[in-house]
KOLZAVEX-204906 format. One record per atom (N, C-alpha, C): residue number from 1; x, y, z; atom name. Coordinates in nm, 3 decimals, always signed. Layout:
BEGIN
(NUM,(X,Y,Z),'CA') ...
This chain:
BEGIN
(1,(-1.682,-6.678,+12.202),'N') (1,(-1.650,-6.513,+12.247),'CA') (1,(-1.636,-6.593,+12.391),'C') (2,(-1.711,-6.652,+12.431),'N') (2,(-1.654,-6.703,+12.594),'CA') (2,(-1.624,-6.823,+12.620),'C') (3,(-1.502,-6.834,+12.700),'N') (3,(-1.505,-7.010,+12.797),'CA') (3,(-1.524,-7.001,+12.871),'C') (4,(-1.647,-7.095,+12.948),'N') (4,(-1.646,-7.087,+13.088),'CA') (4,(-1.613,-7.173,+13.120),'C') (5,(-1.507,-7.149,+13.229),'N') (5,(-1.442,-7.273,+13.268),'CA') (5,(-1.557,-7.362,+13.356),'C') (6,(-1.512,-7.441,+13.421),'N') (6,(-1.616,-7.567,+13.448),'CA') (6,(-1.665,-7.544,+13.602),'C') (7,(-1.656,-7.410,+13.705),'N') (7,(-1.687,-7.398,+13.763),'CA') (7,(-1.834,-7.270,+13.739),'C') (8,(-1.804,-7.226,+13.671),'N') (8,(-1.932,-7.175,+13.596),'CA') (8,(-2.046,-7.239,+13.574),'C') (9,(-2.180,-7.146,+13.615),'N') (9,(-2.265,-7.273,+13.681),'CA') (9,(-2.383,-7.238,+13.530),'C') (10,(-2.396,-7.371,+13.503),'N') (10,(-2.439,-7.400,+13.413),'CA') (10,(-2.575,-7.338,+13.312),'C') (11,(-2.638,-7.333,+13.395),'N') (11,(-2.756,-7.209,+13.377),'CA') (11,(-2.714,-7.077,+13.355),'C') (12,(-2.631,-6.984,+13.402),'N') (12,(-2.538,-6.899,+13.356),'CA') (12,(-2.500,-6.942,+13.225),'C') (13,(-2.489,-7.025,+13.229),'N') (13,(-2.375,-7.043,+13.031),'CA') (13,(-2.552,-7.066,+12.958),'C') (14,(-2.682,-7.107,+13.019),'N') (14,(-2.728,-7.089,+12.935),'CA') (14,(-2.826,-6.981,+12.895),'C') (15,(-2.836,-6.897,+12.987),'N') (15,(-2.883,-6.766,+13.015),'CA') (15,(-2.764,-6.723,+12.863),'C') (16,(-2.664,-6.686,+12.922),'N') (16,(-2.582,-6.628,+12.853),'CA') (16,(-2.562,-6.628,+12.678),'C') (17,(-2.618,-6.796,+12.644),'N') (17,(-2.649,-6.853,+12.568),'CA') (17,(-2.807,-6.758,+12.484),'C') (18,(-2.894,-6.775,+12.533),'N') (18,(-3.021,-6.694,+12.480),'CA') (18,(-3.016,-6.527,+12.490),'C') (19,(-2.940,-6.523,+12.550),'N') (19,(-2.905,-6.358,+12.481),'CA') (19,(-2.761,-6.327,+12.385),'C') (20,(-2.779,-6.486,+12.286),'N') (20,(-2.702,-6.439,+12.161),'CA') (20,(-2.517,-6.437,+12.197),'C') (21,(-2.514,-6.485,+12.327),'N') (21,(-2.373,-6.450,+12.326),'CA') (21,(-2.277,-6.599,+12.272),'C') (22,(-2.206,-6.633,+12.210),'N') (22,(-2.122,-6.791,+12.233),'CA') (22,(-2.053,-6.794,+12.371),'C') (23,(-2.092,-6.915,+12.368),'N') (23,(-2.020,-6.980,+12.487),'CA') (23,(-1.948,-7.124,+12.519),'C') (24,(-1.845,-7.129,+12.494),'N') (24,(-1.808,-7.277,+12.506),'CA') (24,(-1.803,-7.319,+12.652),'C') (25,(-1.798,-7.409,+12.739),'N') (25,(-1.832,-7.469,+12.819),'CA') (25,(-1.765,-7.585,+12.855),'C') (26,(-1.645,-7.562,+12.999),'N') (26,(-1.528,-7.708,+12.954),'CA') (26,(-1.600,-7.782,+13.029),'C') (27,(-1.767,-7.757,+13.137),'N') (27,(-1.786,-7.881,+13.184),'CA') (27,(-1.889,-7.956,+13.089),'C') (28,(-1.914,-7.890,+12.924),'N') (28,(-1.955,-8.020,+12.889),'CA') (28,(-1.874,-8.033,+12.840),'C') (29,(-1.773,-7.949,+12.816),'N') (29,(-1.708,-8.021,+12.645),'CA') (29,(-1.549,-8.067,+12.721),'C') (30,(-1.467,-8.084,+12.790),'N') (30,(-1.369,-8.107,+12.837),'CA') (30,(-1.372,-8.116,+13.028),'C') (31,(-1.463,-8.181,+13.055),'N') (31,(-1.440,-8.156,+13.248),'CA') (31,(-1.356,-8.260,+13.304),'C') (32,(-1.288,-8.149,+13.383),'N') (32,(-1.140,-8.220,+13.487),'CA') (32,(-1.005,-8.186,+13.382),'C') (33,(-0.995,-8.084,+13.252),'N') (33,(-0.901,-8.070,+13.233),'CA') (33,(-0.847,-7.994,+13.339),'C') (34,(-0.730,-7.927,+13.305),'N') (34,(-0.625,-7.827,+13.415),'CA') (34,(-0.682,-7.741,+13.349),'C') (35,(-0.602,-7.563,+13.440),'N') (35,(-0.612,-7.441,+13.446),'CA') (35,(-0.607,-7.393,+13.338),'C') (36,(-0.406,-7.443,+13.302),'N') (36,(-0.335,-7.400,+13.235),'CA') (36,(-0.374,-7.505,+13.126),'C') (37,(-0.452,-7.592,+13.057),'N') (37,(-0.563,-7.650,+12.948),'CA') (37,(-0.643,-7.565,+12.883),'C') (38,(-0.739,-7.525,+12.977),'N') (38,(-0.818,-7.391,+13.010),'CA') (38,(-0.750,-7.265,+12.910),'C') (39,(-0.651,-7.275,+12.964),'N') (39,(-0.576,-7.116,+12.895),'CA') (39,(-0.548,-7.127,+12.781),'C') (40,(-0.472,-7.279,+12.756),'N') (40,(-0.453,-7.286,+12.623),'CA') (40,(-0.580,-7.316,+12.538),'C') (41,(-0.690,-7.318,+12.527),'N') (41,(-0.814,-7.377,+12.490),'CA') (41,(-0.816,-7.196,+12.412),'C') (42,(-0.879,-7.134,+12.564),'N') (42,(-0.896,-6.973,+12.543),'CA') (42,(-0.764,-6.925,+12.438),'C') (43,(-0.676,-6.947,+12.425),'N') (43,(-0.516,-6.859,+12.371),'CA') (43,(-0.626,-6.942,+12.192),'C') (44,(-0.591,-7.044,+12.166),'N') (44,(-0.625,-7.138,+12.045),'CA') (44,(-0.778,-7.069,+11.985),'C') (45,(-0.880,-7.077,+12.044),'N') (45,(-1.003,-7.000,+12.008),'CA') (45,(-1.016,-6.898,+12.008),'C') (46,(-0.925,-6.777,+12.126),'N') (46,(-0.952,-6.651,+12.092),'CA') (46,(-1.067,-6.670,+12.181),'C') (47,(-1.105,-6.723,+12.268),'N') (47,(-1.231,-6.674,+12.372),'CA') (47,(-1.189,-6.619,+12.516),'C') (48,(-1.277,-6.523,+12.547),'N') (48,(-1.230,-6.501,+12.721),'CA') (48,(-1.277,-6.601,+12.825),'C') (49,(-1.227,-6.633,+12.884),'N') (49,(-1.263,-6.691,+13.029),'CA') (49,(-1.303,-6.657,+13.083),'C') (50,(-1.411,-6.691,+13.198),'N') (50,(-1.548,-6.702,+13.255),'CA') (50,(-1.481,-6.753,+13.400),'C') (51,(-1.486,-6.709,+13.514),'N') (51,(-1.455,-6.824,+13.590),'CA') (51,(-1.487,-6.741,+13.777),'C') (52,(-1.497,-6.895,+13.832),'N') (52,(-1.470,-6.850,+13.986),'CA') (52,(-1.361,-6.845,+14.054),'C') (53,(-1.204,-6.875,+13.965),'N') (53,(-1.121,-6.936,+14.035),'CA') (53,(-0.958,-6.852,+14.025),'C') (54,(-0.979,-6.803,+14.148),'N') (54,(-0.866,-6.682,+14.167),'CA') (54,(-0.745,-6.687,+14.130),'C') (55,(-0.700,-6.871,+14.153),'N') (55,(-0.565,-6.887,+14.076),'CA') (55,(-0.547,-6.867,+13.894),'C') (56,(-0.654,-6.799,+13.799),'N') (56,(-0.592,-6.771,+13.707),'CA') (56,(-0.495,-6.650,+13.731),'C') (57,(-0.531,-6.614,+13.790),'N') (57,(-0.469,-6.412,+13.790),'CA') (57,(-0.318,-6.521,+13.839),'C') (58,(-0.320,-6.574,+13.882),'N') (58,(-0.120,-6.577,+13.964),'CA') (58,(-0.040,-6.715,+13.830),'C') (59,(-0.105,-6.753,+13.761),'N') (59,(-0.159,-6.856,+13.672),'CA') (59,(-0.074,-6.786,+13.469),'C') (60,(-0.175,-6.673,+13.537),'N') (60,(-0.108,-6.592,+13.361),'CA') (60,(-0.015,-6.485,+13.419),'C') (61,(+0.039,-6.426,+13.548),'N') (61,(+0.060,-6.333,+13.516),'CA') (61,(+0.213,-6.422,+13.570),'C') (62,(+0.237,-6.498,+13.627),'N') (62,(+0.315,-6.547,+13.650),'CA') (62,(+0.406,-6.676,+13.597),'C') (63,(+0.308,-6.791,+13.515),'N') (63,(+0.344,-6.888,+13.479),'CA') (63,(+0.337,-6.923,+13.337),'C') (64,(+0.208,-6.838,+13.278),'N') (64,(+0.198,-6.812,+13.116),'CA') (64,(+0.257,-6.720,+13.031),'C') (65,(+0.321,-6.857,+12.911),'N') (65,(+0.401,-6.818,+12.801),'CA') (65,(+0.362,-6.712,+12.779),'C') (66,(+0.225,-6.683,+12.737),'N') (66,(+0.086,-6.612,+12.639),'CA') (66,(+0.031,-6.661,+12.712),'C') (67,(-0.067,-6.493,+12.729),'N') (67,(-0.232,-6.452,+12.776),'CA') (67,(-0.346,-6.471,+12.700),'C') (68,(-0.413,-6.544,+12.815),'N') (68,(-0.519,-6.547,+12.734),'CA') (68,(-0.653,-6.381,+12.667),'C') (69,(-0.733,-6.385,+12.555),'N') (69,(-0.758,-6.327,+12.534),'CA') (69,(-0.812,-6.215,+12.595),'C') (70,(-0.881,-6.281,+12.666),'N') (70,(-0.941,-6.170,+12.831),'CA') (70,(-0.979,-6.328,+12.943),'C') (71,(-0.962,-6.209,+13.067),'N') (71,(-1.007,-6.337,+13.227),'CA') (71,(-1.109,-6.250,+13.248),'C') (72,(-1.253,-6.290,+13.292),'N') (72,(-1.316,-6.194,+13.366),'CA') (72,(-1.352,-6.286,+13.479),'C') (73,(-1.307,-6.284,+13.595),'N') (73,(-1.355,-6.389,+13.734),'CA') (73,(-1.392,-6.318,+13.863),'C') (74,(-1.475,-6.370,+13.882),'N') (74,(-1.622,-6.344,+13.959),'CA') (74,(-1.570,-6.403,+14.096),'C') (75,(-1.558,-6.266,+14.182),'N') (75,(-1.506,-6.338,+14.388),'CA') (75,(-1.640,-6.399,+14.411),'C') (76,(-1.790,-6.312,+14.355),'N') (76,(-1.875,-6.380,+14.395),'CA') (76,(-1.980,-6.435,+14.331),'C') (77,(-1.998,-6.562,+14.370),'N') (77,(-2.077,-6.633,+14.324),'CA') (77,(-2.256,-6.575,+14.284),'C') (78,(-2.303,-6.531,+14.379),'N') (78,(-2.375,-6.433,+14.428),'CA') (78,(-2.577,-6.565,+14.477),'C') (79,(-2.662,-6.478,+14.486),'N') (79,(-2.736,-6.547,+14.568),'CA') (79,(-2.811,-6.694,+14.445),'C') (80,(-2.778,-6.709,+14.313),'N') (80,(-2.844,-6.791,+14.210),'CA') (80,(-2.761,-6.807,+14.096),'C') (81,(-2.772,-6.952,+14.073),'N') (81,(-2.707,-6.944,+13.927),'CA') (81,(-2.705,-6.897,+13.877),'C') (82,(-2.755,-6.849,+13.823),'N') (82,(-2.780,-6.713,+13.741),'CA') (82,(-2.671,-6.555,+13.730),'C') (83,(-2.677,-6.576,+13.844),'N') (83,(-2.601,-6.415,+13.926),'CA') (83,(-2.522,-6.376,+13.845),'C') (84,(-2.393,-6.439,+13.838),'N') (84,(-2.267,-6.397,+13.721),'CA') (84,(-2.361,-6.338,+13.622),'C') (85,(-2.376,-6.408,+13.570),'N') (85,(-2.430,-6.450,+13.398),'CA') (85,(-2.475,-6.287,+13.388),'C') (86,(-2.621,-6.279,+13.470),'N') (86,(-2.693,-6.156,+13.465),'CA') (86,(-2.554,-6.053,+13.486),'C') (87,(-2.533,-6.074,+13.576),'N') (87,(-2.456,-5.940,+13.551),'CA') (87,(-2.376,-5.906,+13.426),'C') (88,(-2.290,-6.031,+13.372),'N') (88,(-2.224,-6.025,+13.305),'CA') (88,(-2.332,-5.986,+13.169),'C') (89,(-2.433,-6.009,+13.154),'N') (89,(-2.545,-5.913,+13.064),'CA') (89,(-2.512,-5.797,+13.067),'C') (90,(-2.544,-5.742,+13.186),'N') (90,(-2.590,-5.619,+13.184),'CA') (90,(-2.452,-5.489,+13.169),'C') (91,(-2.339,-5.593,+13.213),'N') (91,(-2.222,-5.463,+13.173),'CA') (91,(-2.211,-5.520,+13.009),'C') (92,(-2.258,-5.535,+12.984),'N') (92,(-2.208,-5.615,+12.821),'CA') (92,(-2.322,-5.516,+12.717),'C') (93,(-2.388,-5.488,+12.783),'N') (93,(-2.537,-5.445,+12.706),'CA') (93,(-2.504,-5.284,+12.707),'C') (94,(-2.441,-5.207,+12.908),'N') (94,(-2.405,-5.098,+12.884),'CA') (94,(-2.261,-5.062,+12.815),'C') (95,(-2.189,-5.143,+12.810),'N') (95,(-2.083,-5.094,+12.647),'CA') (95,(-1.976,-5.008,+12.719),'C') (96,(-1.994,-5.028,+12.875),'N') (96,(-1.938,-4.884,+12.909),'CA') (96,(-1.754,-4.944,+12.931),'C') (97,(-1.745,-5.088,+12.960),'N') (97,(-1.637,-5.148,+13.020),'CA') (97,(-1.576,-5.228,+12.842),'C') (98,(-1.458,-5.231,+12.815),'N') (98,(-1.397,-5.366,+12.753),'CA') (98,(-1.309,-5.460,+12.837),'C') (99,(-1.310,-5.596,+12.796),'N') (99,(-1.230,-5.680,+12.846),'CA') (99,(-1.143,-5.745,+12.819),'C') (100,(-1.121,-5.686,+12.668),'N') (100,(-1.009,-5.795,+12.539),'CA') (100,(-0.903,-5.719,+12.629),'C') (101,(-0.782,-5.812,+12.617),'N') (101,(-0.618,-5.789,+12.701),'CA') (101,(-0.658,-5.738,+12.831),'C') (102,(-0.743,-5.839,+12.894),'N') (102,(-0.754,-5.769,+13.040),'CA') (102,(-0.755,-5.914,+13.157),'C') (103,(-0.715,-5.850,+13.306),'N') (103,(-0.779,-5.982,+13.387),'CA') (103,(-0.865,-5.908,+13.441),'C') (104,(-1.007,-5.911,+13.431),'N') (104,(-1.096,-5.879,+13.531),'CA') (104,(-1.152,-5.905,+13.667),'C') (105,(-1.155,-5.838,+13.779),'N') (105,(-1.244,-5.864,+13.876),'CA') (105,(-1.340,-5.829,+13.950),'C') (106,(-1.446,-5.936,+13.954),'N') (106,(-1.589,-5.854,+13.966),'CA') (106,(-1.650,-5.862,+14.110),'C') (107,(-1.618,-5.799,+14.183),'N') (107,(-1.681,-5.813,+14.303),'CA') (107,(-1.802,-5.741,+14.362),'C') (108,(-1.921,-5.820,+14.337),'N') (108,(-2.052,-5.695,+14.383),'CA') (108,(-2.022,-5.590,+14.300),'C') (109,(-2.075,-5.455,+14.280),'N') (109,(-2.030,-5.310,+14.175),'CA') (109,(-1.971,-5.322,+14.129),'C') (110,(-1.838,-5.398,+14.261),'N') (110,(-1.699,-5.334,+14.203),'CA') (110,(-1.583,-5.381,+14.072),'C') (111,(-1.571,-5.319,+14.010),'N') (111,(-1.472,-5.423,+13.865),'CA') (111,(-1.366,-5.305,+13.886),'C') (112,(-1.236,-5.474,+13.937),'N') (112,(-1.101,-5.371,+13.878),'CA') (112,(-1.022,-5.454,+13.735),'C') (113,(-0.941,-5.400,+13.706),'N') (113,(-0.903,-5.470,+13.600),'CA') (113,(-0.724,-5.403,+13.557),'C') (114,(-0.700,-5.533,+13.529),'N') (114,(-0.563,-5.507,+13.533),'CA') (114,(-0.490,-5.554,+13.339),'C') (115,(-0.456,-5.489,+13.273),'N') (115,(-0.485,-5.461,+13.143),'CA') (115,(-0.289,-5.544,+13.104),'C') (116,(-0.367,-5.629,+13.015),'N') (116,(-0.178,-5.644,+12.964),'CA') (116,(-0.197,-5.715,+12.797),'C') (117,(-0.081,-5.733,+12.723),'N') (117,(-0.077,-5.741,+12.601),'CA') (117,(-0.102,-5.847,+12.594),'C') (118,(-0.150,-5.873,+12.500),'N') (118,(-0.155,-6.023,+12.435),'CA') (118,(-0.037,-6.091,+12.401),'C') (119,(+0.007,-6.197,+12.455),'N') (119,(+0.158,-6.250,+12.400),'CA') (119,(+0.246,-6.210,+12.485),'C') (120,(+0.221,-6.174,+12.595),'N') (120,(+0.284,-6.089,+12.683),'CA') (120,(+0.330,-6.138,+12.772),'C') 
């Protein structure tokens, strides 16, 4: 379901897994790969990228030939390594937001989404 970029905290990854979400971790499986390689893995495995890296927007909308299933970009790390995961779990449990085929920017309680078609 999710592909946690190298900068996504391990405690947050563990919390997501504890709540039943499948999370592949770049930090655990492919440290030091490029952002484009992360995108390629996300496309090949149909995973939503979780990241704190603002460069993904430019990479996807300017340079990618194919878009990943989705990207969730957290602008703020929060006060603890669990903050982003806790927020994501809350959003997923509420069920009001669809992340597929979107570039989502989460900043505090504000969420902006840019919808794109996969493969566009």
